[in-house]
KOLLUMMAR-975925 format. One line per 3 residues: number of its first residue (from 0); their letters; for each residue x, y, z of N, C-alpha, C. Coordinates in Angstrom, 1 decimal, m for minus. Example, Ala and Ser with C-alpha at 12.3 -4.5 7.8 and 13.67 -1.06 7.14 Angstrom:
BEGIN
0> AS> 13.2,m5.7,7.8,12.3,m4.5,7.8,13.2,m3.3,7.8 ~ 12.8,m2.2,7.1,13.7,m1.1,7.1,12.9,0.0,7.9
END
This chain:
BEGIN
0> XXX> 11.1,m20.9,30.5,9.9,m21.5,29.8,10.4,m22.4,28.7 ~ 10.2,m23.5,28.6,10.6,m24.4,27.3,9.7,m24.2,26.3 ~ 10.4,m24.1,25.0,9.5,m23.5,24.0,9.1,m22.1,23.8
3> XXX> 9.3,m21.2,24.8,8.9,m19.9,24.7,10.0,m19.2,24.8 ~ 10.2,m18.0,23.7,11.1,m17.2,23.6,11.1,m16.1,24.7 ~ 9.9,m15.7,25.2,9.8,m14.5,26.2,9.0,m15.1,27.4
6> XXX> 9.2,m14.3,28.5,8.4,m14.7,29.7,7.0,m14.3,29.6 ~ 6.1,m14.7,30.4,4.8,m14.4,30.1,4.5,m13.1,30.2 ~ 5.0,m12.1,31.1,4.5,m10.7,31.4,5.1,m10.1,29.7
9> XXX> 6.1,m10.4,29.4,6.6,m9.7,28.1,5.9,m10.3,26.8 ~ 5.3,m11.6,26.8,4.6,m12.1,25.9,3.4,m11.2,25.8 ~ 2.9,m11.1,26.9,1.2,m10.3,26.8,1.8,m8.7,26.3
12> XXX> 2.6,m8.3,26.7,3.2,m6.9,26.2,3.4,m7.0,24.7 ~ 3.8,m8.0,24.1,4.0,m8.2,22.7,3.0,m8.4,22.0 ~ 1.9,m9.1,22.8,0.5,m9.5,22.2,m0.3,m8.0,22.2
15> XXX> m0.1,m7.2,23.1,m0.7,m6.0,23.1,m0.3,m5.1,22.1 ~ 1.1,m5.2,21.9,1.7,m4.3,20.8,1.0,m4.5,19.4 ~ 1.0,m5.8,19.3,0.5,m6.4,18.0,m1.0,m5.9,17.8
18> XXX> m1.7,m6.1,18.9,m3.4,m5.5,18.7,m3.3,m4.1,18.4 ~ m2.5,m3.1,19.2,m2.4,m1.8,18.9,m2.0,m1.5,17.6 ~ m1.1,m2.2,17.1,m0.4,m1.9,15.5,m1.7,m2.1,14.5
21> XXX> m2.3,m3.3,14.8,m3.6,m3.6,14.2,m4.8,m2.9,14.1 ~ m4.8,m2.5,15.4,m6.0,m1.5,15.5,m5.8,0.1,15.0 ~ m4.6,0.4,15.1,m4.0,1.7,14.4,m4.1,1.6,12.9
24> XXX> m3.6,0.4,12.3,m3.6,0.3,11.0,m5.0,0.4,10.3 ~ m6.0,m0.4,11.2,m7.4,m0.2,10.7,m8.0,0.9,10.8 ~ m7.8,1.8,11.9,m8.4,2.8,12.0,m7.8,4.1,10.7
27> XXX> m6.6,3.9,10.6,m6.1,4.8,9.4,m6.6,4.4,8.1 ~ m6.4,3.1,8.0,m7.1,2.6,6.6,m8.4,2.9,6.3 ~ m9.3,2.8,7.6,m10.6,3.0,7.3,m11.0,4.5,7.0
30> XXX> m10.2,5.2,7.5,m10.3,6.8,7.2,m9.9,7.1,5.8 ~ m8.6,6.6,5.3,m8.4,6.6,4.0,m9.4,6.2,3.2 ~ m9.6,5.2,3.4,m10.6,4.5,2.4,m11.9,5.3,2.3
33> XXX> m12.4,5.8,3.3,m13.6,6.8,3.4,m13.3,8.1,2.8 ~ m12.4,8.6,2.8,m11.9,10.0,2.1,m11.7,9.8,0.7 ~ m10.8,8.6,0.4,m10.9,8.5,m1.2,m12.2,8.3,m1.9
36> XXX> m13.1,7.5,m1.2,m14.5,7.4,m1.8,m15.1,8.8,m1.9 ~ m15.0,9.6,m0.8,m15.8,10.6,m0.8,m15.4,11.6,m1.5 ~ m13.9,12.0,m1.6,m13.2,13.0,m2.1,m13.2,12.6,m3.7
39> XXX> m12.7,11.6,m3.9,m12.3,11.1,m5.4,m12.9,10.2,m6.0 ~ m14.0,9.5,m5.2,m14.7,8.6,m6.0,m13.9,7.3,m6.3 ~ m12.9,7.1,m5.5,m12.0,5.9,m5.7,m11.8,5.1,m4.5
42> XXX> m11.5,3.9,m4.8,m11.2,2.9,m3.9,m9.9,2.9,m3.4 ~ m9.4,2.4,m2.3,m8.1,2.1,m1.7,m7.3,1.2,m2.7 ~ m7.9,0.0,m3.1,m7.1,m0.7,m4.0,m6.9,m0.3,m5.4
45> XXX> m7.5,0.5,m5.8,m7.5,1.2,m7.1,m6.2,2.3,m7.0 ~ m6.5,3.0,m5.8,m5.3,4.0,m5.6,m4.0,3.2,m5.3 ~ m4.1,2.1,m4.6,m2.8,1.2,m4.4,m2.0,0.8,m5.8
48> XXX> m2.9,0.4,m6.7,m2.5,0.1,m8.2,m1.6,1.3,m8.6 ~ m2.5,2.4,m8.7,m1.8,3.4,m9.2,m0.8,4.1,m8.7 ~ m0.6,3.7,m7.1,0.7,4.2,m6.6,1.9,3.3,m6.9
51> XXX> 1.6,2.0,m7.1,2.7,1.1,m7.7,3.2,1.5,m9.2 ~ 2.2,1.7,m10.0,2.4,2.0,m11.2,3.1,3.5,m11.4 ~ 2.8,4.5,m10.7,3.5,5.7,m10.4,5.0,5.5,m10.1
54> XXX> 5.3,4.4,m9.2,6.6,4.3,m8.8,7.5,3.5,m9.7 ~ 6.7,3.0,m10.8,7.2,2.3,m12.0,7.3,2.9,m13.3 ~ 7.6,4.1,m13.5,7.3,4.9,m14.9,7.4,3.9,m16.1
57> XXX> 8.2,2.8,m16.1,8.3,2.1,m17.3,7.1,0.8,m17.4 ~ 6.5,0.8,m16.2,5.2,0.1,m16.2,5.6,m1.2,m15.5 ~ 4.7,m1.9,m15.0,5.0,m3.1,m14.5,4.2,m4.5,m15.3
60> XXX> 4.9,m5.7,m15.1,4.0,m6.8,m15.7,2.8,m7.0,m14.4 ~ 1.9,m7.7,m14.8,0.7,m8.0,m14.1,1.3,m8.8,m12.9 ~ 2.3,m9.7,m13.1,2.7,m10.5,m12.1,3.6,m9.6,m11.1
63> XXX> 4.4,m8.7,m11.4,5.2,m7.9,m10.7,4.1,m6.8,m9.7 ~ 3.0,m6.5,m10.4,2.0,m5.7,m9.9,1.5,m6.4,m8.7 ~ 1.1,m7.6,m8.8,0.5,m8.3,m7.8,1.5,m8.8,m6.7
66> XXX> 2.7,m9.0,m7.0,3.8,m9.2,m6.0,3.8,m7.9,m5.3 ~ 3.9,m6.8,m6.0,4.2,m5.7,m5.0,2.8,m5.3,m3.9 ~ 1.8,m5.7,m4.7,0.7,m5.3,m3.8,0.2,m6.5,m2.7
69> XXX> 1.0,m7.6,m2.9,0.8,m8.9,m2.0,m0.6,m9.2,m2.3 ~ m1.1,m9.3,m3.3,m2.6,m10.1,m3.8,m2.4,m10.9,m4.8 ~ m3.3,m11.9,m5.2,m3.3,m12.6,m6.3,m3.5,m11.8,m7.7
72> XXX> m3.0,m12.4,m8.7,m3.1,m12.0,m10.1,m4.6,m11.7,m10.3 ~ m5.6,m12.5,m10.0,m7.0,m12.3,m10.4,m7.4,m11.2,m9.7 ~ m7.1,m10.6,m8.4,m7.4,m9.4,m7.8,m7.1,m8.2,m8.5
75> XXX> m5.7,m8.3,m9.0,m5.2,m7.1,m9.8,m6.0,m6.9,m11.0 ~ m6.1,m8.1,m11.8,m6.8,m8.2,m13.1,m8.1,m7.5,m13.1 ~ m8.8,m7.7,m12.0,m10.1,m7.0,m12.2,m10.0,m5.3,m11.9
78> XXX> m9.0,m5.0,m11.1,m8.8,m3.6,m10.9,m8.2,m3.0,m12.1 ~ m7.2,m3.6,m12.6,m6.8,m3.2,m13.9,m7.7,m3.1,m15.1 ~ m8.5,m4.0,m15.2,m9.5,m4.0,m16.1,m10.3,m2.8,m16.2
81> XXX> m10.9,m2.4,m15.0,m11.7,m1.3,m14.7,m10.8,0.3,m15.0 ~ m9.7,0.1,m14.4,m8.7,1.3,m14.7,m8.6,1.3,m16.2 ~ m8.4,0.2,m17.1,m8.1,0.4,m18.4,m9.4,1.1,m19.1
84> XXX> m10.6,0.6,m18.5,m11.8,1.1,m19.3,m11.9,2.6,m18.9 ~ m11.6,3.3,m17.9,m11.6,4.6,m17.5,m10.2,5.4,m18.1 ~ m9.6,4.7,m19.0,m8.4,5.2,m19.6,m7.4,5.9,m18.4
87> XXX> m7.3,5.0,m17.3,m6.5,5.7,m16.4,m4.9,4.7,m16.4 ~ m5.2,3.6,m16.9,m3.9,2.8,m17.1,m4.2,2.3,m18.5 ~ m2.8,1.7,m19.3,m2.9,1.1,m20.3,m2.3,m0.3,m20.2
90> XXX> m2.6,m1.3,m21.0,m2.1,m2.7,m21.0,m1.4,m2.8,m22.3 ~ m0.2,m3.1,m22.6,0.6,m3.5,m23.7,1.3,m4.8,m23.5 ~ 1.4,m5.3,m24.7,2.4,m6.7,m24.7,3.6,m6.3,m24.5
93> XXX> 4.2,m7.1,m23.9,6.0,m7.0,m23.3,6.6,m6.9,m24.2 ~ 7.7,m6.1,m24.7,8.5,m6.5,m25.7,9.3,m7.9,m25.2 ~ 9.3,m8.5,m26.5,9.9,m9.7,m26.5,9.1,m11.1,m25.9
96> XXX> 8.1,m10.7,m25.4,7.1,m11.7,m25.0,5.5,m11.3,m25.0 ~ 5.0,m11.6,m26.0,3.6,m11.0,m26.3,2.5,m11.8,m25.4 ~ 3.1,m12.8,m24.6,2.1,m13.3,m23.5,2.0,m12.6,m22.2
99> XXX> 3.1,m11.7,m22.1,3.2,m11.0,m21.0,2.7,m9.5,m21.0 ~ 1.9,m9.0,m20.3,1.5,m7.8,m20.4,2.1,m6.6,m19.4 ~ 2.2,m5.6,m19.9,2.8,m4.4,m19.2,1.8,m3.4,m18.9
102> XXX> 1.6,m3.0,m17.7,0.5,m1.9,m17.1,1.4,m0.8,m17.0 ~ 0.8,0.4,m17.5,1.3,1.8,m17.1,0.1,2.7,m17.0 ~ 0.5,3.7,m16.1,m0.4,4.9,m15.9,m0.5,5.5,m17.3
105> XXX> m1.5,6.0,m17.7,m2.0,6.9,m18.9,m1.8,8.2,m18.5 ~ m1.6,9.4,m19.4,m1.4,10.6,m18.7,m2.6,10.8,m18.1 ~ m3.7,10.7,m18.3,m5.0,10.7,m17.4,m4.8,10.2,m16.2
108> XXX> m4.3,9.0,m16.2,m4.0,8.4,m14.9,m3.0,8.9,m14.1 ~ m2.0,9.4,m14.8,m1.0,10.1,m14.0,m1.3,11.3,m13.2 ~ m2.1,12.2,m13.9,m2.8,13.4,m13.5,m3.7,13.0,m12.5
111> XXX> m4.5,12.0,m12.5,m5.5,11.7,m11.4,m4.8,11.2,m10.2 ~ m3.6,10.4,m10.5,m2.9,9.9,m9.3,m2.3,11.0,m8.5 ~ m1.6,11.8,m9.5,m0.7,13.0,m8.6,m1.8,14.0,m7.9
114> XXX> m3.2,14.2,m8.3,m3.9,14.9,m7.5,m4.4,14.2,m6.2 ~ m4.7,12.8,m6.2,m4.7,11.9,m5.0,m3.7,12.0,m4.2 ~ m2.6,11.8,m4.7,m1.2,11.6,m4.0,m1.0,12.7,m3.0
117> XXX> m1.2,14.0,m3.4,m0.7,15.0,m2.7,m1.8,15.1,m1.4 ~ m3.0,15.0,m1.9,m4.2,15.1,m0.6,m3.8,13.7,0.4 ~ m3.6,12.7,m0.2,m3.3,11.3,0.6,m2.3,11.9,1.6
120> XXX> m1.2,12.4,1.1,0.0,12.8,2.1,m0.6,13.7,3.2 ~ m1.4,14.6,2.7,m1.9,15.5,3.8,m2.7,14.8,4.7 ~ m3.5,13.7,4.4,m4.4,13.1,5.4,m3.6,12.3,6.3
123> XXX> m2.5,11.8,5.9,m1.5,10.9,6.6,m1.1,11.8,7.7 ~ m0.6,13.1,7.2,0.3,14.0,8.1,m1.0,14.6,9.2 ~ m2.1,14.6,8.8,m3.3,15.1,9.8,m3.5,13.9,10.7
126> XXX> m3.5,12.5,10.2,m3.9,11.5,11.1,m2.8,11.2,12.0 ~ m1.5,11.6,11.6,m0.6,11.4,12.7,m0.1,12.5,13.5 ~ m0.8,13.7,13.4,m0.4,15.0,14.0,m0.2,14.8,15.5
129> XXX> m0.6,13.7,16.0,m0.4,13.6,17.6,1.0,13.2,17.9 ~ 1.9,13.0,16.9,3.1,12.6,17.0,4.3,13.8,16.5 ~ 5.0,14.2,17.4,6.1,15.1,16.9,7.0,14.5,15.9
132> XXX> 7.9,15.2,15.1,8.7,14.7,14.1,9.8,13.6,14.6 ~ 10.3,14.1,15.8,11.3,13.1,16.2,10.7,11.6,16.4 ~ 9.4,11.6,17.2,8.7,10.4,17.4,8.4,9.7,16.1
135> XXX> 8.0,10.3,15.2,7.7,9.8,13.9,8.9,9.1,13.3 ~ 10.0,9.9,13.1,11.1,9.3,12.8,11.6,8.0,13.6 ~ 11.6,7.9,15.0,11.9,7.0,15.9,10.9,5.8,15.7
138> XXX> 9.6,6.0,15.6,8.7,4.9,15.5,9.0,4.4,14.1 ~ 9.1,4.9,13.1,9.6,4.4,11.6,10.7,3.5,11.7 ~ 11.9,4.0,12.5,13.0,3.1,12.6,12.8,1.9,13.4
141> XXX> 11.9,1.9,14.5,11.5,0.8,15.2,10.6,m0.3,14.4 ~ 9.7,0.3,13.6,8.9,m0.6,12.9,9.7,m1.1,11.7 ~ 10.9,m0.5,11.3,11.6,m0.9,10.2,12.3,m2.3,10.8
144> XXX> 12.7,m2.0,11.8,13.6,m3.0,12.9,12.9,m4.4,12.9 ~ 11.5,m4.0,13.5,10.7,m5.2,13.6,10.2,m5.9,12.2 ~ 10.0,m5.2,11.4,9.8,m5.7,9.8,11.1,m6.6,9.4
147> XXX> 12.2,m6.1,9.6,13.4,m6.8,9.2,13.5,m8.1,9.8 ~ 13.3,m8.0,11.1,13.4,m9.2,12.1,12.3,m10.3,11.8 ~ 11.1,m9.8,11.4,10.1,m10.8,10.8,10.6,m11.5,9.5
150> XXX> 11.1,m10.4,8.6,11.4,m11.2,7.5,12.7,m11.9,7.3 ~ 13.4,m12.0,8.4,14.6,m12.6,8.6,14.4,m14.0,9.0 ~ 13.2,m14.3,9.7,12.9,m15.5,10.4,12.7,m16.6,9.3
END
Protein backbone atom coordinates (compact mmCIF):
# COMPACT_ATOMS: atom_id res chain seq x y z
CA UNK A 1 0.00 0.00 0.00
CA UNK A 2 1.43 3.31 -1.04
CA UNK A 3 1.74 5.79 1.85
CA UNK A 4 0.73 3.15 4.40
CA UNK A 5 3.11 1.70 6.98
CA UNK A 6 0.93 -1.34 7.68
CA UNK A 7 -1.58 -3.56 5.95
CA UNK A 8 -5.31 -2.98 6.46
CA UNK A 9 -5.76 -5.76 9.06
CA UNK A 10 -2.74 -4.68 11.06
CA UNK A 11 -3.87 -1.07 10.84
CA UNK A 12 -7.25 -2.02 12.36
CA UNK A 13 -5.46 -3.90 15.17
CA UNK A 14 -3.38 -0.80 15.90
CA UNK A 15 -6.52 1.34 15.97
CA UNK A 16 -8.18 -1.12 18.39
CA UNK A 17 -5.05 -1.00 20.55
CA UNK A 18 -5.22 2.80 20.69
CA UNK A 19 -8.92 2.70 21.62
CA UNK A 20 -8.26 0.15 24.38
CA UNK A 21 -5.40 2.23 25.78
CA UNK A 22 -7.63 5.31 25.75
CA UNK A 23 -10.59 3.52 27.35
CA UNK A 24 -8.40 1.96 30.04
CA UNK A 25 -6.77 5.29 30.82
CA UNK A 26 -10.15 6.99 31.09
CA UNK A 27 -11.52 4.26 33.38
CA UNK A 28 -8.55 4.43 35.74
CA UNK A 29 -8.43 8.23 35.67
CA UNK A 30 -12.15 8.50 36.37
CA UNK A 31 -11.88 6.16 39.33
CA UNK A 32 -8.87 8.03 40.75
CA UNK A 33 -10.63 11.39 40.30
CA UNK A 34 -13.68 10.07 42.14
CA UNK A 35 -11.66 8.59 44.99
CA UNK A 36 -9.48 11.69 45.43
CA UNK A 37 -12.61 13.80 45.66
CA UNK A 38 -14.47 11.52 48.08
CA UNK A 39 -11.55 10.47 50.29
CA UNK A 40 -9.44 13.65 50.32
CA UNK A 41 -11.68 16.42 48.93
CA UNK A 42 -8.94 16.85 46.33
CA UNK A 43 -8.85 17.08 42.53
CA UNK A 44 -6.58 15.13 40.22
CA UNK A 45 -4.91 18.28 38.82
CA UNK A 46 -4.06 19.45 42.34
CA UNK A 47 -2.72 15.99 43.20
CA UNK A 48 -0.63 16.05 40.02
CA UNK A 49 0.86 19.46 40.90
CA UNK A 50 1.71 18.24 44.38
CA UNK A 51 3.23 15.03 42.96
CA UNK A 52 5.52 17.03 40.69
CA UNK A 53 6.58 19.26 43.58
CA UNK A 54 7.16 16.20 45.76
CA UNK A 55 9.55 14.89 43.10
CA UNK A 56 11.45 18.21 43.16
CA UNK A 57 12.25 19.02 46.81
CA UNK A 58 14.10 22.21 45.79
CA UNK A 59 10.98 23.41 44.04
CA UNK A 60 10.11 24.14 40.44
CA UNK A 61 9.59 27.30 38.44
CA UNK A 62 6.04 27.79 37.23
CA UNK A 63 7.30 27.18 33.70
CA UNK A 64 9.01 23.90 34.65
CA UNK A 65 5.90 22.81 36.52
CA UNK A 66 3.63 23.45 33.53
CA UNK A 67 6.11 21.65 31.23
CA UNK A 68 6.19 18.60 33.48
CA UNK A 69 2.40 18.55 33.67
CA UNK A 70 2.05 19.21 29.92
CA UNK A 71 -0.43 22.05 30.50
CA UNK A 72 -0.36 25.81 30.01
CA UNK A 73 1.11 28.21 32.56
CA UNK A 74 -2.39 29.64 33.00
CA UNK A 75 -3.80 26.27 34.10
CA UNK A 76 -0.98 25.79 36.61
CA UNK A 77 -1.27 29.34 37.98
CA UNK A 78 -4.88 28.86 39.06
CA UNK A 79 -4.13 25.56 40.79
CA UNK A 80 -1.02 26.93 42.51
CA UNK A 81 -2.94 30.04 43.64
CA UNK A 82 -5.48 27.86 45.44
CA UNK A 83 -2.79 25.60 46.94
CA UNK A 84 -0.97 28.71 48.24
CA UNK A 85 -4.21 29.98 49.82
CA UNK A 86 -4.53 26.63 51.62
CA UNK A 87 -0.85 26.73 52.73
CA UNK A 88 -0.07 23.53 50.84
CA UNK A 89 2.54 25.16 48.59
CA UNK A 90 4.67 28.28 48.75
CA UNK A 91 5.81 30.62 46.00
CA UNK A 92 9.04 32.55 46.38
CA UNK A 93 11.21 34.62 44.07
CA UNK A 94 13.91 32.58 42.37
CA UNK A 95 17.43 33.37 43.51
CA UNK A 96 19.01 35.73 41.01
CA UNK A 97 15.74 36.33 39.10
CA UNK A 98 13.04 38.11 41.06
CA UNK A 99 10.67 37.86 38.07
CA UNK A 100 10.68 34.06 38.24
CA UNK A 101 8.84 32.19 41.00
CA UNK A 102 9.80 28.90 42.61
CA UNK A 103 6.98 26.73 43.92
CA UNK A 104 7.54 24.21 46.73
CA UNK A 105 5.41 22.03 48.95
CA UNK A 106 5.01 23.46 52.44
CA UNK A 107 5.32 21.18 55.46
CA UNK A 108 1.52 20.88 55.51
CA UNK A 109 1.52 20.22 51.77
CA UNK A 110 4.12 17.49 52.15
CA UNK A 111 2.10 15.79 54.89
CA UNK A 112 -1.07 16.03 52.82
CA UNK A 113 0.63 14.67 49.71
CA UNK A 114 2.32 11.84 51.61
CA UNK A 115 -1.05 10.69 52.95
CA UNK A 116 -2.64 10.80 49.49
CA UNK A 117 0.33 9.15 47.74
CA UNK A 118 0.21 6.01 49.89
CA UNK A 119 -3.50 5.57 49.28
CA UNK A 120 -3.15 6.45 45.59
CA UNK A 121 -0.56 3.70 45.16
CA UNK A 122 -2.95 1.23 46.82
CA UNK A 123 -5.74 2.31 44.47
CA UNK A 124 -3.57 1.72 41.41
CA UNK A 125 -2.60 -1.70 42.74
CA UNK A 126 -6.25 -2.53 43.32
CA UNK A 127 -7.31 -1.33 39.87
CA UNK A 128 -4.59 -3.38 38.15
CA UNK A 129 -4.94 -6.51 40.29
CA UNK A 130 -6.21 -8.44 37.27
CA UNK A 131 -2.61 -8.52 36.01
CA UNK A 132 0.10 -10.65 37.61
CA UNK A 133 3.48 -9.10 38.43
CA UNK A 134 5.21 -10.49 35.33
CA UNK A 135 2.48 -9.11 33.06
CA UNK A 136 2.71 -5.70 34.75
CA UNK A 137 6.46 -5.57 34.07
CA UNK A 138 6.06 -6.79 30.49
CA UNK A 139 3.23 -4.39 29.71
CA UNK A 140 5.23 -1.55 31.28
CA UNK A 141 8.20 -2.37 29.05
CA UNK A 142 6.00 -2.61 25.97
CA UNK A 143 4.37 0.75 26.68
CA UNK A 144 7.80 2.31 27.29
CA UNK A 145 8.89 1.01 23.88
CA UNK A 146 5.77 2.48 22.28
CA UNK A 147 6.31 5.82 24.03
CA UNK A 148 9.94 6.00 22.87
CA UNK A 149 9.03 5.11 19.30
CA UNK A 150 6.47 7.93 19.26
CA UNK A 151 8.91 10.40 20.83
CA UNK A 152 11.55 9.47 18.23
CA UNK A 153 9.27 10.27 15.26
